[in-house]
C-alpha positions as CSV (number, residue, x, y, z in Angstrom):
1,X,14.3,23.0,-9.7
2,X,15.0,20.9,-12.7
3,X,14.6,22.3,-16.2
4,X,10.9,22.9,-16.5
5,X,8.7,22.1,-19.5
6,X,6.4,24.9,-18.6
7,X,6.3,27.8,-21.0
8,X,3.6,29.5,-19.0
9,X,5.4,30.0,-15.7
10,X,2.5,31.5,-13.7
11,X,2.4,28.7,-11.1
12,X,6.1,28.3,-10.8
13,X,6.4,32.0,-10.2
14,X,3.7,32.0,-7.5
15,X,5.0,29.2,-5.4
16,X,5.9,30.0,-1.8
17,X,9.3,31.5,-1.1
18,X,12.1,29.1,-0.4
19,X,12.2,29.6,3.4
20,X,8.5,28.7,3.5
21,X,8.8,25.5,1.5
22,X,8.3,22.1,3.2
23,X,11.3,19.9,3.8
24,X,10.8,16.8,1.6
25,X,11.9,13.3,2.6
26,X,12.4,10.5,0.0
27,X,13.5,7.6,2.2
28,X,11.9,4.7,0.3
29,X,13.5,3.3,-2.9
30,X,10.2,3.6,-4.7
31,X,10.3,7.4,-4.2
32,X,13.5,7.8,-6.2
33,X,11.8,9.4,-9.2
34,X,13.6,10.3,-12.4
35,X,14.2,13.9,-13.3
36,X,11.8,13.8,-16.2
37,X,8.3,12.5,-15.3
38,X,4.8,12.9,-16.6
39,X,2.4,11.4,-14.0
40,X,-0.3,10.7,-16.6
41,X,2.1,8.8,-18.8
42,X,3.7,6.9,-15.9
43,X,0.3,5.8,-14.4
44,X,-0.9,4.5,-17.7
45,X,2.4,2.7,-18.3
46,X,2.0,1.0,-14.9
47,X,-1.6,0.1,-15.4
48,X,-0.9,-1.6,-18.8
49,X,2.2,-3.3,-17.6
50,X,0.4,-4.7,-14.5
51,X,-3.0,-5.7,-16.0
52,X,-2.5,-5.7,-19.7
53,X,-3.9,-3.3,-22.4
54,X,-7.3,-5.1,-22.6
55,X,-8.0,-5.1,-18.9
56,X,-11.0,-3.2,-17.6
57,X,-10.1,0.3,-16.4
58,X,-13.3,2.5,-16.2
59,X,-16.8,1.2,-15.8
60,X,-19.6,3.6,-16.3
61,X,-23.2,2.4,-16.0
62,X,-23.4,2.0,-19.8
63,X,-19.8,2.0,-21.0
64,X,-16.5,0.2,-20.3
65,X,-13.0,1.3,-21.2
66,X,-9.9,-0.8,-21.3
67,X,-6.5,0.7,-20.2
68,X,-5.4,0.7,-23.8
69,X,-8.5,2.8,-24.7
70,X,-7.9,5.2,-21.8
71,X,-4.4,5.7,-23.1
72,X,-5.5,6.2,-26.7
73,X,-8.5,8.4,-26.0
74,X,-6.7,10.6,-23.5
75,X,-4.0,11.1,-26.1
76,X,-6.5,12.2,-28.7
77,X,-8.0,14.6,-26.1
78,X,-4.6,16.0,-25.4
79,X,-4.1,16.7,-29.1
80,X,-7.4,18.6,-29.2
81,X,-6.2,20.7,-26.2
82,X,-3.0,21.6,-27.9
83,X,-4.0,22.0,-31.5
84,X,-7.6,23.1,-31.3
85,X,-7.5,25.0,-28.0
86,X,-4.0,26.4,-28.1
87,X,-2.8,24.9,-24.8
88,X,0.8,25.5,-23.9
89,X,2.6,23.7,-21.1
90,X,1.9,25.3,-17.8
91,X,-1.5,26.7,-18.7
92,X,-4.2,25.9,-16.1
93,X,-7.1,23.9,-17.2
94,X,-10.4,23.9,-15.3
95,X,-11.8,20.3,-15.2
96,X,-15.5,20.5,-14.3
97,X,-17.3,17.2,-14.4
98,X,-18.9,14.6,-12.2
99,X,-17.3,11.3,-11.2
100,X,-17.3,9.5,-14.6
101,X,-15.1,7.9,-17.2
102,X,-15.1,11.2,-19.2
103,X,-13.6,13.1,-16.3
104,X,-10.8,10.6,-15.8
105,X,-10.0,10.6,-19.5
106,X,-9.9,14.4,-19.5
107,X,-7.7,14.4,-16.4
108,X,-5.1,12.2,-18.1
109,X,-5.3,14.3,-21.3
110,X,-4.5,17.5,-19.4
111,X,-1.4,16.0,-17.8
112,X,-0.2,14.5,-21.1
113,X,-0.6,17.9,-22.7
114,X,1.5,19.5,-20.0
115,X,-1.3,21.5,-18.5
116,X,-2.1,22.0,-14.8
117,X,-5.3,20.3,-13.7
118,X,-7.7,22.4,-11.6
119,X,-10.6,20.1,-11.0
120,X,-13.7,21.5,-9.3
121,X,-16.7,20.0,-7.5
122,X,-19.6,19.6,-9.9
123,X,-22.0,21.3,-7.4
124,X,-20.0,24.6,-7.5
125,X,-21.9,27.6,-8.7
126,X,-20.7,30.3,-11.1
127,X,-19.4,32.7,-8.3
128,X,-17.5,29.9,-6.7
129,X,-16.0,28.8,-10.0
130,X,-15.0,32.4,-10.7
131,X,-13.1,32.6,-7.5
132,X,-11.0,29.5,-8.5
133,X,-10.6,30.7,-12.1
134,X,-9.3,34.1,-11.0
135,X,-7.0,32.8,-8.2
136,X,-5.3,30.3,-10.6
137,X,-5.5,32.5,-13.7
138,X,-7.2,29.6,-15.6
139,X,-7.1,30.0,-19.4
140,X,-8.8,26.7,-20.5
141,X,-11.7,24.7,-19.4
142,X,-13.0,21.2,-20.1
143,X,-16.6,20.9,-18.8
144,X,-19.2,18.1,-18.9
145,X,-22.0,19.3,-21.1
146,X,-24.7,19.2,-18.4
147,X,-22.6,21.5,-16.2
148,X,-21.6,24.0,-18.9
149,X,-24.0,26.8,-17.8
150,X,-22.2,27.5,-14.6
151,X,-18.8,27.7,-16.4
152,X,-20.3,30.0,-19.1
153,X,-21.7,32.3,-16.4
154,X,-18.3,32.3,-14.6
155,X,-16.5,33.1,-17.8
156,X,-18.4,36.3,-18.2
157,X,-16.7,37.7,-15.1
158,X,-13.3,36.0,-15.5
159,X,-11.2,37.5,-18.3
160,X,-8.4,34.9,-18.0
161,X,-10.7,32.1,-19.2
162,X,-10.5,32.3,-23.0
163,X,-10.9,28.7,-24.2
164,X,-13.9,26.5,-23.2
165,X,-14.9,23.1,-24.6
166,X,-17.7,20.9,-23.4
167,X,-17.6,17.1,-23.3
168,X,-19.6,16.6,-26.5
169,X,-17.4,18.8,-28.6
170,X,-14.2,17.3,-27.1
171,X,-15.3,13.8,-27.8
172,X,-16.3,14.7,-31.4
173,X,-13.0,16.4,-32.1
174,X,-11.0,13.5,-30.5
175,X,-12.9,10.9,-32.6
176,X,-12.3,12.9,-35.8
177,X,-8.5,12.4,-35.6
178,X,-7.2,9.7,-38.0
179,X,-7.1,6.0,-36.9
180,X,-3.9,5.0,-35.2
181,X,-3.1,8.5,-34.1
182,X,-0.7,8.7,-31.2
183,X,0.1,11.8,-29.1
184,X,3.6,12.4,-27.8
185,X,3.1,13.6,-24.2
186,X,5.0,16.7,-23.0
187,X,8.3,15.7,-21.3
188,X,7.6,17.4,-18.0
189,X,10.0,17.6,-15.1
190,X,9.2,15.5,-12.0
191,X,8.8,18.8,-10.1
192,X,6.7,20.6,-12.7
193,X,3.3,21.6,-11.3
194,X,0.6,19.0,-12.4
195,X,-2.4,20.1,-10.4
196,X,-3.8,22.8,-8.1
197,X,-6.2,21.3,-5.6
198,X,-8.5,23.8,-3.8
199,X,-9.3,23.1,-0.2
200,X,-12.9,22.2,0.5
201,X,-13.7,25.2,2.6
202,X,-14.2,23.7,6.1
203,X,-12.6,26.8,7.6
204,X,-13.6,29.5,5.2
205,X,-12.0,30.8,2.0
206,X,-10.4,27.9,0.0
207,X,-6.7,27.8,-0.7
208,X,-5.0,26.5,-3.9
209,X,-2.5,23.7,-3.2
210,X,0.1,23.1,-5.8
211,X,1.3,19.5,-6.4
212,X,4.0,18.3,-8.8
213,X,4.0,15.3,-11.1
214,X,6.1,13.3,-8.6
215,X,3.6,14.1,-5.8
216,X,0.8,12.3,-7.7
217,X,3.0,9.2,-7.9
218,X,4.1,9.6,-4.3
219,X,0.6,9.1,-2.9
220,X,0.4,5.8,-4.9
221,X,3.8,4.7,-3.7
222,X,3.2,5.4,0.0
223,X,-0.4,5.1,1.3
224,X,-1.8,3.1,-1.6
225,X,1.1,0.7,-1.8
226,X,1.9,0.1,1.8
227,X,-1.6,0.4,3.4
228,X,-4.4,0.1,0.9
229,X,-2.9,-2.7,-1.1
230,X,-5.0,-2.7,-4.2
231,X,-4.2,-5.2,-7.0
232,X,-5.0,-5.5,-10.6
233,X,-8.0,-7.7,-9.7
234,X,-9.7,-4.9,-7.7
235,X,-12.7,-2.8,-8.6
236,X,-12.9,0.5,-6.8
237,X,-16.0,2.6,-6.0
238,X,-16.5,5.6,-3.8
239,X,-18.2,8.9,-3.2
240,X,-15.5,11.6,-2.9
241,X,-15.4,13.8,-6.0
242,X,-12.3,13.4,-8.2
243,X,-11.8,17.1,-7.6
244,X,-11.1,16.2,-4.0
245,X,-7.7,14.6,-3.6
246,X,-9.2,11.7,-1.5
247,X,-11.3,10.9,-4.6
248,X,-8.5,11.5,-7.0
249,X,-6.4,9.0,-5.2
250,X,-9.0,6.3,-4.5
251,X,-10.8,6.4,-7.8
252,X,-8.0,7.4,-10.3
253,X,-4.4,7.2,-9.1
254,X,-4.5,4.1,-6.9
255,X,-6.3,1.9,-9.4
256,X,-4.1,3.1,-12.3
257,X,-0.9,2.4,-10.4
258,X,-1.7,-1.3,-10.2
259,X,-4.1,-1.8,-13.2
260,X,-7.3,-2.1,-11.1
261,X,-10.7,-0.9,-12.4
262,X,-13.0,1.9,-11.2
263,X,-16.8,1.7,-11.3
264,X,-18.9,4.8,-11.3
265,X,-22.4,5.0,-9.9
266,X,-25.0,6.3,-12.4
267,X,-26.3,9.0,-10.0
268,X,-25.4,10.6,-6.7
269,X,-26.5,9.1,-3.4
270,X,-25.7,6.1,-1.3
271,X,-28.5,4.0,-2.7
272,X,-26.9,4.2,-6.1
273,X,-23.5,3.5,-4.6
274,X,-24.8,0.3,-2.9
275,X,-26.4,-0.8,-6.2
276,X,-23.1,-0.2,-8.0
277,X,-21.2,-2.3,-5.4
278,X,-23.6,-5.1,-5.9
279,X,-23.9,-4.9,-9.7
280,X,-20.1,-4.6,-10.4
281,X,-18.9,-6.8,-7.5
282,X,-16.8,-3.9,-6.2
283,X,-14.0,-4.9,-3.9
284,X,-12.6,-1.5,-2.7
285,X,-14.7,1.3,-1.2
286,X,-13.6,4.9,-0.5
287,X,-16.0,7.1,1.4
288,X,-16.2,9.3,4.6
289,X,-17.6,8.1,7.9
290,X,-21.0,9.6,7.0
291,X,-21.0,7.3,4.0
292,X,-20.3,4.2,6.0
293,X,-23.2,5.1,8.4
294,X,-25.5,5.6,5.4
295,X,-24.5,2.2,3.8
296,X,-25.1,0.4,7.1
297,X,-28.7,1.3,6.8
298,X,-28.8,-0.2,3.3
299,X,-26.7,-3.3,4.0
300,X,-29.8,-5.5,4.4
301,X,-31.2,-4.4,1.0
302,X,-28.0,-4.9,-1.1
303,X,-25.3,-7.5,-1.3
304,X,-22.1,-5.8,-0.2
305,X,-20.2,-9.0,0.4
306,X,-17.7,-8.4,-2.5
307,X,-16.0,-5.6,-0.5
308,X,-12.6,-6.5,0.9
309,X,-10.9,-3.1,1.3
310,X,-12.7,-0.1,2.8
311,X,-11.0,3.2,3.3
312,X,-12.3,6.2,5.3
313,X,-10.9,9.8,5.3
314,X,-12.2,13.3,5.3
315,X,-12.9,13.4,9.0
316,X,-12.0,11.2,12.0
317,X,-13.7,7.7,12.0
318,X,-15.6,7.1,15.2
319,X,-14.9,3.8,16.9
320,X,-18.7,3.1,17.0
321,X,-18.9,3.4,13.2
322,X,-15.8,1.3,12.7
323,X,-17.2,-1.4,15.0
324,X,-20.7,-1.4,13.4
325,X,-19.3,-1.7,9.9
326,X,-17.0,-4.6,10.9
327,X,-19.9,-6.4,12.6
328,X,-22.1,-6.0,9.5
329,X,-19.6,-6.8,6.8
330,X,-16.6,-8.5,8.4
331,X,-14.3,-5.8,7.0
332,X,-12.4,-3.5,9.2
333,X,-12.3,0.1,7.8
334,X,-8.9,1.6,7.1
335,X,-9.0,5.0,8.6
336,X,-6.5,7.7,7.7
337,X,-5.8,11.4,8.1
338,X,-4.6,13.3,5.0
339,X,-5.0,16.8,3.7
340,X,-5.4,18.6,0.4
341,X,-2.1,20.3,1.3
342,X,-0.3,17.0,1.6
343,X,-2.2,15.5,-1.4
344,X,-3.4,12.4,0.5
345,X,-3.2,10.2,3.6
346,X,-0.1,10.2,5.8
347,X,-1.2,8.4,9.0
348,X,-3.1,5.2,8.8
349,X,-3.2,1.4,9.5
350,X,-4.7,-1.7,8.0
351,X,-5.7,-5.2,9.1
352,X,-4.5,-6.4,12.5
353,X,-2.7,-3.1,13.0
354,X,-5.9,-1.2,13.2
355,X,-7.0,0.0,16.6
356,X,-10.5,1.4,16.4
357,X,-10.6,5.0,17.5
358,X,-6.9,5.5,16.6
359,X,-5.9,7.0,13.2
360,X,-2.9,4.7,13.1
361,X,0.8,5.2,12.6
362,X,2.8,7.3,10.1
363,X,2.5,5.8,6.6
364,X,5.8,4.5,5.2
365,X,7.5,7.4,3.6
366,X,6.2,9.9,6.1
367,X,7.3,11.1,9.5
368,X,5.0,12.5,12.1
369,X,5.3,13.9,15.6
370,X,3.4,15.9,18.2
371,X,4.8,19.3,19.1
372,X,4.1,22.0,21.6
373,X,3.3,25.7,20.9
374,X,7.0,26.4,20.5
375,X,7.5,23.6,18.0
376,X,9.3,21.3,20.5
377,X,8.5,17.5,20.2
378,X,6.3,16.2,23.0
379,X,6.6,12.7,24.5
380,X,4.0,10.0,24.2
381,X,0.8,10.7,26.2
382,X,1.0,14.5,25.7
383,X,-1.5,16.3,23.6
384,X,-0.3,18.8,21.0
385,X,-0.1,19.9,17.4
386,X,0.5,17.3,14.6
387,X,3.5,18.0,12.5
388,X,4.2,15.9,9.3
389,X,6.8,15.7,6.6
390,X,7.5,13.3,3.7
391,X,7.7,13.2,-0.1
392,X,4.8,15.6,-0.4
393,X,4.1,18.9,1.3
394,X,2.1,22.1,1.4
395,X,2.7,24.7,-1.4
396,X,-0.1,27.3,-1.4
397,X,-0.5,29.3,-4.6
398,X,0.3,32.9,-3.7
399,X,-1.2,32.7,-0.2
400,X,0.1,34.3,3.0
401,X,-1.3,31.4,5.0
402,X,1.7,29.3,3.8
403,X,3.8,30.6,6.7
404,X,1.4,29.2,9.2
405,X,1.1,25.8,7.6
406,X,4.8,25.1,7.1
407,X,7.2,25.9,9.9
408,X,10.8,24.7,10.2
409,X,10.1,22.5,7.2
410,X,7.3,20.6,8.9
411,X,3.7,20.7,7.8
412,X,1.4,21.7,10.6
413,X,-2.0,20.3,9.7
414,X,-4.1,22.2,12.2
415,X,-5.0,19.0,14.1
416,X,-4.5,18.3,17.8
417,X,-3.3,14.7,18.4
418,X,-1.7,12.6,21.1
419,X,0.8,9.8,20.5
420,X,0.7,6.6,22.6
421,X,3.6,4.4,23.7
422,X,3.1,2.1,20.8
423,X,3.4,4.8,18.1
424,X,-0.3,5.2,17.4
425,X,-1.8,8.6,16.8
426,X,-5.1,9.5,18.4
427,X,-7.1,12.4,17.1
428,X,-8.3,14.9,19.7
429,X,-9.7,17.8,17.6
430,X,-9.0,20.4,15.0
431,X,-7.0,23.1,16.7
432,X,-9.9,25.5,16.1
433,X,-12.4,23.0,17.5
434,X,-10.9,22.8,20.9
435,X,-13.3,23.8,23.6
436,X,-12.0,25.4,26.8
437,X,-14.6,25.2,29.5
438,X,-13.8,26.1,33.1
439,X,-10.1,25.5,32.3
440,X,-10.7,22.1,30.8
441,X,-9.6,21.3,27.2
442,X,-12.4,19.3,25.5
443,X,-12.1,18.0,21.9
444,X,-15.4,18.4,19.9
445,X,-15.0,15.1,18.1
446,X,-14.7,13.1,21.3
447,X,-18.1,14.4,22.4
448,X,-19.5,13.7,18.9
449,X,-18.3,10.1,19.0
450,X,-19.8,9.6,22.4
451,X,-23.2,10.8,21.1
452,X,-23.0,8.6,18.1
453,X,-22.9,5.5,20.3
454,X,-26.6,6.2,21.3
455,X,-29.1,4.4,19.1
456,X,-31.2,7.6,18.7
457,X,-28.4,9.6,17.1
458,X,-27.7,9.6,13.4
459,X,-25.3,12.5,13.3
460,X,-23.8,14.9,15.8
461,X,-21.7,18.1,15.7
462,X,-20.2,19.8,18.7
463,X,-18.8,23.4,19.2
464,X,-17.9,25.7,22.0
465,X,-20.6,28.2,22.8
466,X,-19.8,31.4,24.8
467,X,-20.7,31.3,28.4
468,X,-20.2,34.0,31.0
469,X,-19.3,31.7,33.8
470,X,-17.3,28.9,32.1
471,X,-15.9,30.8,29.2
472,X,-17.4,28.2,26.9
473,X,-19.8,25.3,27.2
474,X,-20.1,22.2,25.1
475,X,-22.9,22.8,22.6
476,X,-24.2,19.8,20.6
477,X,-26.4,19.7,17.5
478,X,-28.0,16.3,16.9
479,X,-29.8,14.7,13.9
480,X,-32.0,11.9,15.1
481,X,-32.5,8.5,13.5
482,X,-35.9,7.6,12.2
483,X,-38.3,6.5,14.9
484,X,-37.0,9.1,17.4
485,X,-38.5,12.5,18.1
486,X,-37.0,15.5,19.8
487,X,-38.0,16.0,23.4
488,X,-36.7,17.4,26.6
489,X,-36.6,13.8,28.0
490,X,-34.4,12.6,25.1
491,X,-32.1,15.6,25.5
492,X,-31.6,14.7,29.2
493,X,-31.1,11.1,28.3
494,X,-28.4,11.9,25.7
495,X,-26.6,14.2,28.2
496,X,-26.7,11.5,30.8
497,X,-25.5,8.9,28.3
498,X,-22.5,11.0,27.3
499,X,-21.5,11.3,31.0
500,X,-21.3,7.5,31.1
501,X,-19.2,7.2,28.0
502,X,-16.6,9.9,28.6
503,X,-15.5,12.1,31.5
504,X,-18.7,13.8,32.9
505,X,-17.3,17.4,32.6
506,X,-17.2,16.9,28.8
507,X,-21.0,16.4,28.4
508,X,-23.0,18.8,26.2
509,X,-24.6,21.3,28.5
510,X,-26.4,22.7,25.4
511,X,-28.0,20.2,23.1
512,X,-30.3,21.2,20.1
513,X,-32.0,18.9,17.7
514,X,-31.6,19.8,14.0
515,X,-32.8,18.3,10.7
516,X,-29.3,18.5,9.1
517,X,-25.7,19.5,9.7
518,X,-23.8,22.0,7.4
519,X,-21.2,20.2,5.3
520,X,-18.9,20.8,2.3
521,X,-19.6,19.1,-1.0
522,X,-17.2,16.4,0.1
523,X,-19.2,15.6,3.2
524,X,-16.9,17.2,5.7
525,X,-18.6,18.8,8.7
526,X,-18.4,22.7,8.7
527,X,-18.4,23.4,12.4
528,X,-17.6,27.0,11.8
529,X,-21.0,27.6,10.3
530,X,-22.6,26.4,13.5
531,X,-20.7,29.1,15.3
532,X,-22.1,31.9,13.1
533,X,-24.8,34.1,14.8
534,X,-28.4,33.6,13.9
């Protein structure tokens, strides 16, 4: 640990013990970061150097900001945080706003001021916010005005939260500073905590993942640089919230690292996203497989031809979705697996290296392998647990689950994979989504992907349901496309169809039609909710 700039040492003092820390690997020259590093300052320096101070940075539906303005306004906001709100380096700052220019400006301001960003999904209610506030001992909050009520309600039960300012007041205070004002950013260490990202809750109680200033740069210098390949001429759009590290990377960090722009849709929903792509001539899209399926239905109504780079994460990308998008747009989707614990994507591929259905290969800067239950590496063709290491790694904030995620320095993501002879990784299932039926191991996603190949199926989720004879059976929940109605005949047709796509023993013996599937705010499927009784 280098000399920290943090006066408030709460996060530093609640990191995992040394024997549970991940082993870090910095084997690329671009990962040789200096001892002193403020990620907000460095990203803005890169953006201005690459594109120029007057280049477009943030495009809201009614405003545009150049990179010079982003730098200047975020500096003013940082001054308000320090002088008006009493922020000291190391304080945690709740950032509660929708995807917008304001949220990005506030994010840069918190980093410049030496605070630790704790961004939260705009749809979180007061009780959910209180859980985050209490876990991270958050003292300050910047909140978009229309979302202020939930933070006010949470504050009433969270004594650590003492300073709250909404977007209207923050903008007014920042604008009141004298012309030409410049803020001297806090000289943080590269390994000072910069953000706490809370997991999206696909498996229950969320965990706080601590990432350093250098970690933010590392996701730009690995996946973004070597796979995504944005340039200063790109305009990025997407659906993942900035509070979700997939969204933080795709919509904030990756564009800033090369001086590209980000355009924000004026309202939630895929119709608004398609309109924004057409209106702004967006070239790079970040969304989950669900988003690509939704946009396919809108492709005939909107011009999406400006897109040249499309990235999917959050859940495994079915080959059927990848092929359908490629056929409709001519663009092959870059799939990737990442995690909040690792900050972003660590296995992926692009262009001619993409093999639909495979996640890809280890991203430059990362190492990945398949291991057995005892942690021994498995040869190609064998199915086992995915283990990863690189320049980033899991550091849960004061959480006993750290010991399960990091073992022998490797990060165990909870995914079951197999590695082929060419070094490609193929997703099988989450470790808690493996179904054991009559002694056979069946991956829920494989059955879901088979169902999605049928024209009647819009969405599918598969779990293991208890069965007295087989131990478990494959149980499917299916959302139908328009023009198709639930029936016993369609159920049988889908079961027969799956038998023709994958091994017959994997077919769903149980199949229910539902109106919607349970998901997190980031669009990730919550299979565990389908397992709950009632």
